ZAVO-553030 format. One record per atom (N, C-alpha, C, O): x, y, z. Coordinates in steps of 0.05 Angstrom, whole numbers, padded with zeros to 5 digits, always signed. Layout:
BEGIN
XYZ ...
//
This chain:
BEGIN
+03227+04045+02431 +03235+04034+02404 +03268+04023+02409 +03289+04036+02414 +03263+03994+02407 +03295+03978+02408 +03315+03992+02372 +03305+03998+02350 +03335+03991+02378 +03354+03988+02358 +03343+03963+02337 +03335+03941+02343 +03347+03974+02313 +03342+03953+02282 +03358+03928+02277 +03382+03927+02272 +03340+03908+02280 +03365+03879+02267 +03353+03872+02243 +03331+03874+02233 +03386+03860+02234 +03389+03856+02206 +03389+03827+02201 +03410+03814+02204 +03366+03816+02194 +03363+03795+02182 +03369+03782+02159 +03356+03791+02141 +03386+03761+02151 +03387+03749+02123 +03371+03717+02122 +03375+03694+02130 +03356+03730+02111 +03337+03704+02086 +03350+03697+02066 +03357+03713+02049 +03357+03669+02066 +03364+03652+02041 +03342+03639+02027 +03323+03632+02042 +03339+03635+02011 +03311+03628+01992 +03296+03641+01992 +03274+03631+01990 +03297+03665+01993 +03274+03687+02006 +03246+03685+01980 +03223+03687+01987 +03253+03681+01956 +03235+03682+01933 +03223+03656+01927 +03214+03649+01906 +03222+03639+01956 +03215+03615+01956 +03194+03617+01969 +03189+03639+01977 +03170+03589+01977 +03146+03596+01993 +03148+03599+02017 +03135+03616+02030 +03167+03581+02029 +03171+03587+02069 +03188+03616+02065 +03185+03633+02082 +03204+03620+02044 +03211+03648+02051 +03189+03668+02052 +03186+03682+02072 +03172+03671+02028 +03151+03690+02028 +03132+03689+02051 +03119+03709+02056 +03131+03670+02062 +03108+03657+02090 +03123+03669+02109 +03111+03685+02123 +03149+03666+02113 +03166+03678+02129 +03164+03718+02126 +03157+03730+02146 +03169+03729+02107 +03174+03759+02108 +03155+03773+02118 +03165+03787+02135 +03120+03779+02117 +03113+03792+02122 +03099+03789+02155 +03088+03806+02168 +03104+03763+02161 +03101+03761+02192 +03123+03772+02213 +03118+03779+02236 +03158+03772+02197 +03176+03781+02202 +03175+03809+02210 +03183+03820+02230 +03163+03820+02189 +03165+03853+02193 +03133+03862+02198 +03126+03885+02190 +03115+03846+02210 +03093+03861+02223 +03104+03852+02256 +03086+03852+02272 +03125+03845+02264 +03134+03832+02289 +03131+03817+02304 +03136+03819+02328 +03121+03793+02287 +03111+03772+02300 +03138+03755+02311 +03135+03741+02331 +03166+03756+02297 +03179+03740+02314 +03201+03756+02331 +03219+03745+02342 +03199+03780+02331 +03227+03797+02346 +03207+03815+02358 +03219+03833+02369 +03180+03818+02360 +03170+03838+02379 +03157+03862+02364 +03161+03865+02339 +03142+03879+02377 +03127+03895+02362 +03146+03924+02371 +03139+03946+02361 +03164+03923+02386 +03180+03951+02394 +03208+03946+02377 +03230+03956+02386 +03206+03927+02348 +03242+03923+02345 +03236+03924+02312 +03221+03909+02298 +03249+03943+02307 +03252+03952+02289 +03267+03923+02270 +03276+03905+02284 +03270+03920+02235 +03281+03901+02226 +03289+03915+02199 +03279+03934+02188 +03311+03898+02190 +03322+03906+02160 +03328+03874+02152 +03340+03856+02165 +03313+03875+02122 +03312+03845+02113 +03336+03846+02088 +03340+03866+02075 +03348+03823+02087 +03368+03814+02065 +03352+03794+02052 +03339+03778+02066 +03352+03794+02031 +03342+03773+02018 +03351+03761+01999 +03348+03769+01976 +03366+03735+02004 +03393+03720+01986 +03374+03708+01973 +03353+03700+01984 +03381+03703+01936 +03370+03688+01929 +03389+03673+01908 +03413+03678+01909 +03382+03659+01893 +03401+03648+01864 +03389+03661+01847 +03368+03672+01855 +03400+03666+01817 +03398+03682+01795 +03367+03674+01785 +03355+03691+01771 +03356+03650+01792 +03328+03633+01779 +03309+03647+01800 +03286+03644+01795 +03315+03662+01824 +03290+03662+01843 +03294+03695+01849 +03279+03705+01866 +03313+03710+01837 +03311+03739+01848 +03280+03754+01836 +03268+03768+01853 +03270+03752+01816 +03255+03761+01800 +03225+03759+01831 +03210+03778+01835 +03223+03735+01845 +03204+03728+01856 +03210+03736+01884 +03192+03736+01901 +03243+03746+01890 +03244+03759+01914 +03249+03793+01921 +03255+03806+01941 +03240+03800+01888 +03239+03818+01881 +03217+03830+01887 +03214+03851+01900 +03196+03813+01875 +03161+03821+01875 +03158+03820+01904 +03147+03838+01917 +03169+03795+01919 +03160+03806+01950 +03160+03826+01970 +03145+03836+01986 +03192+03831+01958 +03201+03862+01969 +03183+03886+01958 +03178+03903+01975 +03172+03890+01934 +03154+03908+01927 +03126+03905+01948 +03116+03926+01957 +03115+03881+01953 +03094+03882+01971 +03100+03884+02003 +03086+03889+02022 +03122+03879+01999 +03128+03890+02022 +03128+03918+02035 +03123+03926+02057 +03136+03930+02009 +03135+03962+02008 +03108+03969+02018 +03099+03984+02035 +03097+03952+02001 +03065+03964+01998 +03050+03960+02026 +03032+03975+02033 +03057+03945+02037 +03048+03940+02064 +03048+03960+02082 +03029+03964+02097 +03079+03979+02081 +03078+04000+02096 +03082+03987+02122 +03063+03996+02134 +03097+03969+02142 +03101+03957+02161 +03118+03979+02178 +03140+03988+02169 +03109+03985+02197 +03125+04008+02214 +03149+03994+02225 +03166+04007+02236 +03152+03977+02223 +03179+03966+02236 +03200+03956+02211 +03223+03951+02219 +03197+03953+02194 +03205+03943+02162 +03222+03972+02159 +03209+03992+02156 +03251+03973+02158 +03269+04000+02159 +03282+03992+02125 +03297+04008+02114 +03276+03971+02115 +03295+03971+02088 +03292+03933+02078 +03290+03911+02090 +03293+03941+02054 +03294+03908+02041 +03308+03912+02017 +03305+03928+01999 +03329+03890+02020 +03348+03890+02006 +03357+03860+01991 +03369+03843+02004 +03350+03857+01965 +03355+03833+01948 +03380+03837+01935 +03389+03857+01923 +03392+03808+01940 +03419+03808+01924 +03422+03773+01910 +03406+03754+01913 +03444+03774+01898 +03455+03741+01889 +03483+03733+01911 +03495+03711+01912 +03486+03754+01924 +03514+03753+01932 +03510+03749+01967 +03498+03764+01983 +03524+03723+01971 +03517+03714+01994 +03537+03739+02018 +03532+03742+02042 +03558+03752+02004 +03576+03767+02015 +03561+03795+02024 +03565+03808+02045 +03543+03802+02006 +03531+03821+02015 +03508+03814+02033 +03501+03825+02054 +03495+03792+02018 +03476+03791+02053 +03476+03787+02072 +03458+03793+02088 +03501+03774+02079 +03512+03772+02107 +03527+03796+02117 +03540+03792+02138 +03529+03816+02107 +03547+03839+02116 +03530+03845+02135 +03506+03851+02130 +03546+03845+02172 +03534+03862+02183 +03504+03846+02198 +03490+03854+02217 +03502+03828+02185 +03475+03807+02188 +03480+03798+02219 +03503+03791+02225 +03456+03797+02241 +03452+03790+02261 +03434+03763+02263 +03430+03754+02285 +03427+03752+02245 +03407+03731+02252 +03403+03717+02219 +03398+03733+02201 +03404+03696+02213 +03411+03691+02185 +03392+03666+02188 +03396+03653+02208 +03370+03658+02169 +03350+03640+02169 +03358+03625+02142 +03352+03634+02120 +03368+03607+02145 +03369+03597+02121 +03355+03571+02111 +03354+03549+02121 +03346+03580+02093 +03326+03570+02083 +03324+03557+02062 +03313+03536+02061 +03337+03569+02036 +03343+03559+02010 +03364+03534+02007 +03387+03534+02015 +03351+03515+01995 +03369+03478+01996 +03363+03474+01974 +03348+03488+01959 +03377+03450+01967 +03382+03435+01941 +03364+03412+01959 +03371+03402+01980 +03330+03408+01940 +03311+03386+01947 +03327+03360+01932 +03344+03363+01915 +03318+03334+01942 +03327+03311+01929 +03318+03318+01899 +03299+03332+01895 +03332+03308+01878 +03313+03306+01856 +03315+03261+01846 +03327+03243+01857 +03299+03262+01828 +03295+03238+01820 +03317+03230+01812 +03334+03242+01799 +03317+03201+01823 +03346+03185+01824 +03372+03194+01834 +03394+03183+01829 +03367+03216+01848 +03393+03226+01865 +03397+03213+01886 +03377+03207+01899 +03427+03203+01895 +03433+03192+01916 +03435+03210+01943 +03432+03234+01946 +03440+03195+01959 +03443+03215+01985 +03469+03229+01977 +03469+03252+01968 +03494+03213+01980 +03516+03228+01976 +03514+03257+01946 +03528+03276+01941 +03496+03249+01936 +03493+03267+01908 +03477+03297+01928 +03487+03320+01925 +03457+03293+01943 +03438+03309+01954 +03464+03321+01973 +03468+03345+01970 +03479+03306+01990 +03503+03328+02011 +03518+03348+01997 +03525+03371+02004 +03523+03332+01974 +03547+03343+01960 +03533+03369+01948 +03549+03387+01952 +03510+03379+01934 +03499+03394+01929 +03494+03420+01949 +03499+03444+01947 +03483+03404+01970 +03483+03422+01992 +03504+03439+02004 +03502+03462+02012 +03527+03423+02004 +03549+03427+02011 +03559+03456+01995 +03573+03474+02005 +03550+03456+01973 +03553+03472+01948 +03542+03503+01961 +03552+03525+01956 +03525+03499+01976 +03501+03513+01981 +03515+03524+02009 +03528+03545+02010 +03511+03510+02028 +03516+03524+02057 +03545+03521+02064 +03548+03526+02088 +03568+03516+02051 +03595+03521+02050 +03606+03546+02049 +03623+03555+02064 +03590+03559+02026 +03599+03581+02017 +03590+03606+02031 +03600+03629+02032 +03564+03593+02046 +03547+03617+02064 +03554+03619+02082 +03554+03642+02091 +03563+03599+02099 +03583+03597+02117 +03606+03611+02114 +03614+03624+02133 +03616+03610+02097 +03644+03623+02086 +03635+03653+02096 +03647+03666+02113 +03613+03662+02084 +03605+03695+02079 +03596+03703+02108 +03597+03727+02116 +03585+03681+02125 +03581+03698+02153 +03603+03692+02163 +03604+03704+02185 +03627+03678+02158 +03650+03687+02175 +03670+03706+02169 +03691+03711+02181 +03662+03719+02146 +03678+03746+02133 +03658+03775+02140 +03669+03797+02143 +03635+03771+02140 +03620+03790+02151 +03592+03801+02167 +03580+03822+02168 +03591+03773+02181 +03565+03774+02199 +03569+03791+02230 +03592+03791+02239 +03558+03799+02238 +03556+03810+02260 +03572+03798+02281 +03572+03774+02279 +03587+03811+02303 +03602+03786+02321 +03576+03767+02332 +03577+03743+02328 +03556+03778+02345 +03530+03760+02357 +03517+03746+02339 +03499+03733+02350 +03518+03743+02306 +03505+03733+02289 +03489+03701+02300 +03506+03691+02314 +03472+03687+02301 +03460+03663+02301 +03440+03661+02278 +03427+03678+02265 +03443+03635+02277 +03433+03626+02246 +03422+03597+02253 +03434+03578+02264 +03389+03599+02239 +03374+03572+02243 +03372+03554+02212 +03358+03562+02192 +03385+03536+02213 +03381+03519+02181 +03352+03508+02177 +03343+03491+02193 +03339+03517+02158 +03305+03505+02153 +03314+03487+02128 +03309+03463+02129 +03327+03497+02106 +03331+03473+02084 +03342+03449+02093 +03363+03450+02107 +03333+03428+02088 +03341+03399+02090 +03362+03387+02068 +03364+03393+02044 +03374+03372+02081 +03379+03355+02108 +03393+03380+02129 +03416+03387+02131 +03371+03388+02140 +03370+03404+02162 +03395+03411+02182 +03410+03431+02186 +03391+03380+02196 +03418+03382+02218 +03445+03380+02201 +03464+03392+02211 +03448+03369+02181 +03480+03362+02169 +03482+03390+02152 +03503+03401+02154 +03467+03401+02138 +03472+03431+02123 +03481+03447+02148 +03503+03457+02148 +03466+03449+02166 +03475+03468+02194 +03502+03454+02201 +03520+03470+02205 +03509+03432+02203 +03539+03428+02210 +03563+03428+02179 +03587+03424+02181 +03551+03434+02153 +03569+03449+02136 +03577+03471+02142 +03600+03478+02141 +03547+03490+02151 +03552+03514+02147 +03572+03525+02177 +03590+03542+02178 +03564+03512+02193 +03580+03519+02216 +03610+03513+02218 +03624+03530+02229 +03620+03491+02207 +03650+03482+02196 +03655+03501+02173 +03679+03507+02174 +03645+03511+02154 +03652+03531+02142 +03662+03564+02156 +03685+03572+02152 +03646+03575+02168 +03647+03594+02184 +03665+03594+02194 +03661+03584+02217 +03692+03601+02190 +03721+03601+02202 +03721+03612+02225 +03722+03635+02217 +03721+03614+02247 +03720+03640+02269 +03696+03648+02282 +03696+03667+02298 +03672+03633+02275 +03647+03633+02286 +03643+03609+02310 +03641+03585+02303 +03642+03616+02332 +03629+03592+02345 +03602+03570+02330 +03581+03578+02320 +03610+03547+02333 +03599+03535+02326 +03566+03532+02336 +03545+03523+02326 +03572+03542+02358 +03543+03546+02372 +03525+03563+02362 +03501+03561+02370 +03533+03582+02343 +03516+03599+02332 +03494+03589+02312 +03473+03602+02308 +03501+03561+02296 +03484+03552+02283 +03469+03535+02301 +03478+03527+02323 +03438+03528+02287 +03428+03509+02307 +03405+03504+02272 +03402+03516+02250 +03396+03484+02283 +03380+03465+02259 +03345+03462+02269 +03341+03452+02290 +03331+03469+02258 +03298+03471+02257 +03293+03446+02268 +03302+03427+02254 +03280+03439+02287 +03265+03413+02291 +03240+03422+02312 +03227+03405+02325 +03235+03452+02313 +03212+03459+02313 +03187+03456+02305 +03168+03454+02320 +03187+03454+02280 +03163+03444+02269 +03158+03419+02273 +03134+03415+02267 +03172+03388+02284 +03170+03376+02286 +03157+03376+02317 +03134+03368+02320 +03171+03385+02335 +03160+03396+02359 +03129+03401+02361 +03114+03394+02380 +03122+03414+02340 +03097+03425+02343 +03076+03403+02332 +03054+03398+02341 +03090+03388+02307 +03071+03375+02303 +03070+03351+02319 +03054+03334+02311 +03083+03344+02341 +03081+03328+02359 +03057+03337+02383 +03039+03324+02392 +03066+03363+02389 +03035+03373+02408 +03015+03377+02395 +02995+03382+02408 +03012+03375+02361 +02987+03375+02357 +02974+03353+02356 +02951+03351+02363 +02990+03328+02345 +02979+03305+02354 +02959+03289+02380 +02941+03273+02384 +02984+03310+02398 +02972+03305+02429 +02949+03316+02432 +02931+03305+02445 +02943+03350+02415 +02917+03361+02422 +02899+03349+02411 +02878+03356+02421 +02898+03331+02393 +02877+03318+02374 +02866+03301+02392 +02842+03303+02397 +02884+03282+02405 +02875+03257+02421 +02868+03264+02450 +02850+03252+02462 +02880+03284+02460 +02873+03287+02495 +02854+03315+02489 +02856+03328+02510 +02842+03326+02475 +02823+03340+02470 +02830+03368+02489 +02810+03381+02496 +02857+03378+02497 +02863+03399+02512 +02876+03418+02489 +02876+03408+02466 +02884+03440+02492 +02896+03465+02481 +02926+03456+02484 +02937+03441+02499 +02939+03475+02459 +02964+03470+02463 +02983+03478+02477 +03007+03471+02479 +02965+03501+02491 +02987+03513+02505 +02983+03498+02536 +02992+03507+02557 +02970+03478+02535 +02962+03460+02559 +02987+03435+02560 +02992+03422+02581 +02999+03431+02539 +03016+03413+02537 +03051+03422+02544 +03057+03442+02529 +03065+03418+02553 +03101+03429+02564 +03115+03398+02558 +03104+03376+02557 +03138+03406+02555 +03158+03383+02553 +03157+03368+02539 +03163+03346+02546 +03150+03372+02510 +03151+03346+02496 +03179+03349+02478 +03188+03370+02469 +03190+03325+02477 +03219+03331+02462 +03218+03317+02428 +03206+03297+02421 +03233+03335+02414 +03241+03318+02389 +03278+03310+02390 +03296+03326+02383 +03282+03288+02398 +03316+03277+02393 +03318+03269+02370 +03303+03254+02357 +03342+03282+02363 +03359+03266+02339 +03362+03288+02316 +03372+03311+02319 +03349+03276+02286 +03354+03289+02263 +03328+03293+02256 +03311+03278+02265 +03320+03318+02237 +03302+03321+02229 +03297+03305+02202 +03305+03313+02180 +03280+03279+02209 +03283+03260+02182 +03263+03241+02197 +03255+03245+02219 +03256+03218+02178 +03235+03200+02194 +03257+03181+02209 +03250+03157+02210 +03269+03184+02216 +03288+03172+02244 +03286+03180+02267 +03292+03165+02286 +03275+03215+02271 +03275+03226+02293 +03260+03208+02317 +03254+03184+02315 +03256+03222+02338 +03240+03207+02363 +03226+03224+02379 +03238+03235+02397 +03204+03227+02377 +03184+03246+02394 +03181+03229+02415 +03176+03205+02414 +03184+03248+02441 +03184+03237+02458 +03167+03249+02474 +03165+03274+02472 +03152+03238+02492 +03128+03248+02513 +03131+03235+02540 +03112+03235+02556 +03154+03224+02546 +03153+03215+02571 +03157+03239+02592 +03142+03238+02611 +03174+03262+02591 +03174+03272+02605 +03153+03298+02606 +03157+03317+02621 +03130+03296+02589 +03113+03319+02579 +03093+03311+02605 +03092+03292+02621 +03078+03333+02602 +03060+03341+02625 +03039+03358+02610 +03039+03365+02587 +03019+03363+02630 +02989+03381+02620 +02996+03404+02643 +03014+03404+02660 +02975+03423+02638 +02978+03454+02656 +02972+03438+02682 +02989+03443+02699 +02955+03421+02691 +02949+03415+02712 +02964+03396+02729 +02955+03386+02750 +02989+03390+02717 +03006+03368+02728 +03003+03343+02719 +03023+03330+02724 +02987+03332+02708 +02978+03304+02696 +03010+03300+02678 +03022+03319+02667 +03020+03275+02678 +03028+03271+02661 +03022+03261+02632 +03007+03243+02631 +03033+03270+02607 +03016+03269+02584 +03018+03235+02583 +02997+03228+02572 +03034+03210+02590 +03032+03185+02592 +03007+03177+02607 +02994+03157+02600 +03002+03191+02628 +02978+03187+02648 +02948+03191+02630 +02927+03177+02628 +02957+03214+02617 +02926+03224+02609 +02925+03204+02577 +02905+03201+02563 +02946+03197+02572 +02941+03179+02546 +02926+03151+02558 +02908+03137+02551 +02938+03151+02573 +02929+03122+02584 +02902+03125+02593 +02888+03106+02586 +02888+03146+02607 +02860+03146+02614 +02849+03149+02590 +02826+03141+02588 +02862+03163+02566 +02835+03172+02542 +02836+03139+02529 +02816+03126+02525 +02858+03130+02525 +02852+03117+02506 +02850+03080+02517 +02849+03060+02502 +02849+03080+02548 +02844+03053+02557 +02859+03041+02561 +02861+03020+02548 +02879+03047+02582 +02903+03041+02591 +02928+03042+02579 +02933+03048+02555 +02946+03033+02601 +02983+03041+02598 +02989+03030+02560 +03000+03040+02541 +02972+03000+02567 +02989+02988+02539 +02974+02992+02509 +02982+02984+02487 +02951+03008+02517 +02937+03012+02492 +02956+03042+02488 +02962+03045+02464 +02965+03062+02505 +02981+03077+02499 +03004+03081+02487 +03011+03096+02469 +03013+03065+02499 +03039+03054+02478 +03035+03044+02456 +03048+03053+02437 +03019+03028+02453 +03015+03028+02427 +03012+03042+02409 +03017+03036+02385 +03000+03070+02421 +02990+03081+02405 +03016+03098+02396 +03025+03100+02373 +03024+03109+02417 +03051+03122+02411 +03067+03108+02390 +03074+03121+02370 +03074+03080+02391 +03091+03067+02374 +03078+03069+02350 +03092+03076+02332 +03055+03063+02345 +03046+03058+02320 +03034+03077+02302 +03026+03072+02279 +03033+03103+02318 +03006+03126+02299 +03031+03149+02309 +03045+03159+02291 +03034+03156+02332 +03040+03178+02342 +03065+03175+02333 +03065+03182+02309 +03089+03169+02340 +03122+03165+02333 +03121+03166+02293 +03128+03184+02278 +03111+03142+02287 +03113+03143+02258 +03103+03172+02234 +03114+03181+02214 +03074+03182+02250 +03066+03200+02246 +03072+03230+02244 +03068+03245+02224 +03081+03235+02267 +03108+03260+02269 +03119+03257+02252 +03118+03272+02232 +03137+03232+02255 +03161+03232+02236 +03159+03233+02198 +03176+03238+02180 +03139+03227+02199 +03129+03229+02167 +03108+03239+02167 +03088+03227+02159 +03107+03263+02175 +03084+03288+02171 +03092+03297+02146 +03076+03287+02129 +03106+03309+02138 +03116+03316+02119 +03116+03309+02093 +03117+03326+02075 +03115+03276+02087 +03110+03267+02067 +03080+03269+02061 +03068+03278+02041 +03067+03258+02089 +03042+03261+02098 +03026+03287+02072 +03011+03285+02053 +03037+03306+02084 +03023+03340+02073 +03030+03335+02037 +03014+03340+02019 +03057+03325+02034 +03059+03324+02008 +03038+03309+01990 +03032+03314+01966 +03031+03290+02004 +03017+03271+01991 +02992+03285+01991 +02982+03283+01969 +02978+03298+02007 +02948+03310+02006 +02952+03335+02000 +02930+03345+01993 +02969+03350+01999 +02966+03380+01988 +02980+03381+01965 +02973+03398+01949 +02998+03364+01959 +03014+03368+01927 +03036+03377+01928 +03048+03381+01908 +03047+03382+01954 +03078+03405+01956 +03076+03398+01983 +03056+03391+01996 +03099+03402+01990 +03112+03410+02017 +03102+03430+02034 +03094+03451+02024 +03101+03427+02064 +03097+03440+02087 +03104+03469+02077 +03122+03467+02060 +03098+03497+02081 +03102+03525+02077 +03095+03534+02102 +03113+03537+02119 +03070+03539+02107 +03061+03550+02127 +03073+03548+02158 +03081+03564+02174 +03069+03521+02158 +03076+03504+02182 +03105+03505+02187 +03113+03500+02210 +03124+03510+02166 +03147+03507+02166 +03164+03533+02180 +03183+03533+02197 +03147+03557+02164 +03155+03586+02170 +03145+03591+02195 +03159+03606+02208 +03124+03583+02207 +03116+03585+02231 +03134+03576+02257 +03138+03589+02277 +03143+03550+02251 +03154+03541+02263 +03190+03554+02264 +03201+03554+02286 +03205+03564+02240 +03221+03579+02242 +03219+03605+02266 +03235+03608+02284 +03197+03621+02259 +03200+03641+02265 +03189+03634+02298 +03193+03651+02315 +03179+03616+02305 +03177+03610+02329 +03210+03598+02346 +03217+03602+02369 +03219+03586+02332 +03250+03582+02335 +03264+03606+02341 +03275+03606+02362 +03265+03628+02326 +03279+03647+02326 +03267+03658+02358 +03281+03663+02378 +03243+03658+02356 +03237+03682+02370 +03234+03673+02402 +03226+03689+02420 +03239+03650+02405 +03248+03632+02429 +03279+03640+02438 +03285+03645+02462 +03295+03642+02418 +03321+03633+02421 +03331+03670+02432 +03349+03676+02447 +03308+03692+02414 +03314+03713+02417 +03303+03725+02448 +03316+03742+02461 +03286+03716+02453 +03273+03729+02472 +03266+03713+02497 +03254+03723+02517 +03274+03687+02496 +03274+03664+02516 +03246+03649+02517 +03224+03656+02509 +03253+03628+02529 +03232+03609+02530 +03211+03618+02558 +03219+03634+02574 +03192+03609+02560 +03177+03624+02585 +03166+03601+02594 +03162+03602+02618 +03158+03576+02580 +03139+03559+02602 +03151+03529+02591 +03146+03521+02568 +03162+03517+02606 +03172+03486+02600 +03201+03495+02579 +03211+03517+02579 +03212+03471+02561 +03233+03472+02544 +03215+03474+02513 +03191+03476+02510 +03234+03473+02494 +03219+03469+02463 +03252+03445+02458 +03269+03434+02472 +03245+03447+02427 +03257+03426+02413 +03276+03449+02394 +03270+03471+02385 +03303+03433+02393 +03319+03452+02368 +03343+03427+02365 +03346+03408+02381 +03360+03432+02340 +03378+03420+02341 +03400+03439+02341 +03401+03459+02327 +03423+03427+02364 +03447+03445+02369 +03464+03428+02361 +03457+03405+02355 +03496+03439+02360 +03519+03425+02357 +03528+03407+02387 +03533+03419+02407 +03528+03385+02386 +03537+03376+02400 +03554+03380+02413 +03574+03387+02401 +03559+03379+02448 +03587+03373+02465 +03585+03349+02475 +03602+03346+02494 +03573+03330+02471 +03567+03308+02485 +03546+03292+02501 +03542+03269+02508 +03532+03318+02501 +03500+03312+02520 +03495+03288+02504 +03499+03283+02480 +03483+03270+02531 +03474+03244+02523 +03485+03226+02509 +03473+03206+02500 +03507+03231+02506 +03532+03209+02493 +03528+03211+02469 +03530+03190+02456 +03520+03237+02451 +03519+03241+02432 +03544+03253+02421 +03553+03274+02430 +03561+03236+02393 +03588+03245+02393 +03580+03283+02386 +03561+03295+02375 +03611+03291+02401 +03605+03315+02392 +03616+03327+02373 +03639+03320+02365 +03599+03349+02360 +03603+03362+02336 +03578+03357+02322 +03569+03376+02310 +03564+03336+02321 +03547+03343+02298 +03518+03353+02313 +03513+03353+02337 +03503+03360+02296 +03486+03375+02296 +03453+03354+02305 +03442+03341+02288 +03445+03356+02330 +03428+03335+02341 +03403+03352+02359 +03407+03373+02371 +03382+03339+02359 +03366+03353+02364 +03355+03351+02391 +03339+03332+02390 +03357+03362+02415 +03354+03357+02444 +03329+03379+02458 +03324+03402+02451 +03323+03370+02470 +03306+03395+02491 +03323+03418+02500 +03344+03416+02513 +03311+03440+02491 +03330+03473+02500 +03313+03484+02509 +03290+03477+02508 +03327+03513+02524 +03315+03532+02539 +03333+03552+02532 +03357+03548+02527 +03320+03579+02531 +03336+03597+02528 +03337+03622+02542 +03314+03630+02540 +03349+03638+02554 +03341+03657+02573 +03329+03686+02565 +03318+03703+02578 +03338+03685+02536 +03330+03709+02518 +03353+03735+02528 +03348+03759+02531 +03377+03721+02533 +03397+03741+02540 +03424+03742+02517 +03447+03748+02520 +03413+03735+02502 +03439+03734+02479 +03456+03703+02477 +03468+03697+02457 +03456+03689+02496 +03469+03664+02492 +03462+03641+02475 +03479+03624+02470 +03436+03640+02465 +03427+03620+02454 +03410+03602+02473 +03405+03605+02496 +03401+03579+02454 +03394+03551+02468 +03408+03541+02486 +03431+03549+02484 +03406+03526+02505 +03426+03510+02521 +03406+03490+02517 +03382+03495+02511 +03421+03456+02522 +03412+03437+02524 +03400+03431+02559 +03411+03441+02578 +03381+03418+02561 +03367+03407+02585 +03381+03375+02589 +03378+03353+02577 +03395+03384+02608 +03416+03352+02611 +03397+03335+02631 +03376+03344+02639 +03406+03310+02638 +03403+03292+02657 +03376+03280+02653 +03367+03267+02671 +03360+03283+02628 +03334+03267+02638 +03338+03236+02628 +03355+03225+02615 +03319+03230+02638 +03320+03198+02633 +03302+03187+02614 +03280+03195+02606 +03321+03161+02605 +03309+03150+02579 +03300+03115+02596 +03309+03102+02615 +03279+03111+02576 +03275+03079+02588 +03292+03063+02555 +03302+03077+02537 +03293+03033+02556 +03308+03022+02536 +03297+03028+02515 +03312+03032+02496 +03264+03033+02510 +03254+03036+02490 +03270+03068+02476 +03287+03072+02458 +03258+03084+02491 +03269+03107+02477 +03307+03106+02470 +03319+03108+02448 +03314+03104+02489 +03343+03101+02481 +03352+03088+02461 +03374+03096+02453 +03342+03067+02448 +03341+03049+02428 +03336+03069+02399 +03353+03075+02382 +03309+03074+02399 +03307+03101+02382 +03310+03126+02378 +03299+03138+02359 +03325+03135+02395 +03347+03166+02392 +03376+03147+02387 +03393+03159+02374 +03382+03127+02395 +03410+03122+02381 +03405+03109+02357 +03424+03095+02348 +03386+03109+02344 +03379+03103+02316 +03384+03127+02297 +03399+03128+02278 +03365+03150+02309 +03375+03162+02297 +03402+03185+02297 +03409+03200+02279 +03412+03181+02318 +03435+03192+02326 +03454+03179+02301 +03466+03192+02283 +03455+03150+02304 +03463+03140+02279 +03468+03153+02253 +03488+03160+02239 +03439+03154+02253 +03438+03172+02224 +03452+03196+02216 +03459+03203+02194 +03454+03205+02238 +03467+03236+02233 +03498+03230+02233 +03514+03243+02219 +03505+03210+02249 +03541+03203+02248 +03541+03199+02213 +03554+03214+02198 +03523+03175+02204 +03532+03172+02174 +03527+03192+02153 +03538+03191+02131 +03504+03215+02162 +03506+03236+02148 +03537+03256+02141 +03547+03266+02121 +03546+03254+02172 +03573+03271+02182 +03596+03261+02162 +03610+03276+02149 +03596+03232+02163 +03611+03218+02152 +03618+03217+02120 +03640+03216+02107 +03587+03220+02111 +03583+03223+02083 +03595+03248+02070 +03605+03246+02048 +03594+03274+02083 +03609+03293+02086 +03630+03300+02084 +03638+03317+02069 +03644+03284+02103 +03668+03294+02104 +03685+03265+02083 +03706+03268+02070 +03673+03244+02083 +03686+03242+02053 +03686+03252+02025 +03700+03244+02006 +03671+03269+02028 +03663+03285+02004 +03688+03319+02007 +03686+03341+01995 +03709+03309+02027 +03728+03336+02032 +03715+03358+02042 +03732+03376+02044 +03684+03368+02054 +03675+03385+02061 +03676+03392+02090 +03671+03415+02098 +03682+03373+02105 +03684+03368+02135 +03721+03381+02144 +03729+03380+02168 
//
């Protein structure tokens, strides 16, 4: 049995937090031999829900679960934490402008970043789930003075999984037979789900498989542009329309997979995650952008797969999403947050 790991989950009384807790405690995220200590951070209005979840966790008697603490204090929640799953965020309300949304989330992720700097473990790593995830991660990283910015990532694994799911439906193969899909850019409707480098287990490219399935290259390109890309990018809105509320289980599943692969390593091809740019692919340094990534599972976190080629169409789609990220960064700067 390994030493225990302290994990802080913000917004832990919400639906995604609830969907996360039991799978983490069961070992789905870090493995069946790694005990965990859970810190549940909530705002005062959400404390009772988090406390109820803590009671249920106790009732499950998970062998790997050493302790559960519920708090409204970010300093307490992140003290000694090794992994942070920053789920709680301010959603856009009726009539709320983007600047208002960014300002509200700056008031959440800025103090959390400061608390991480003050007390988190030296090897701390965080994934931001709460939207707008990329820019919220930028805010938290900027506020975490002394903590390397690359310790903060944002979740685009959900988009990655959604893209794979759409391909599974059309190609009639298993999800584990599809590798090297990419989500570029922002976790928003501007993201670019890319299959140009994706392939099947038998070595067939996804592009060729789509052409064969859909009746030719032109038909495959039309499906990608008219169905695949917009459906992946707007899947969250589709789920809200059908379900009546936003994605919960799929978001929690993606967050678990994001942390699992970062901590334990990617083992077949790459996945997608939003990292602080170092200038890869011409993306301005410092913004949090989704790239194809791999991890060795050695504590160094994700690293970007570089030098992949774009065609003109792909480059234009990626650039549009990056432009949105730059605009969000500039809007946050104008608020005096960065």
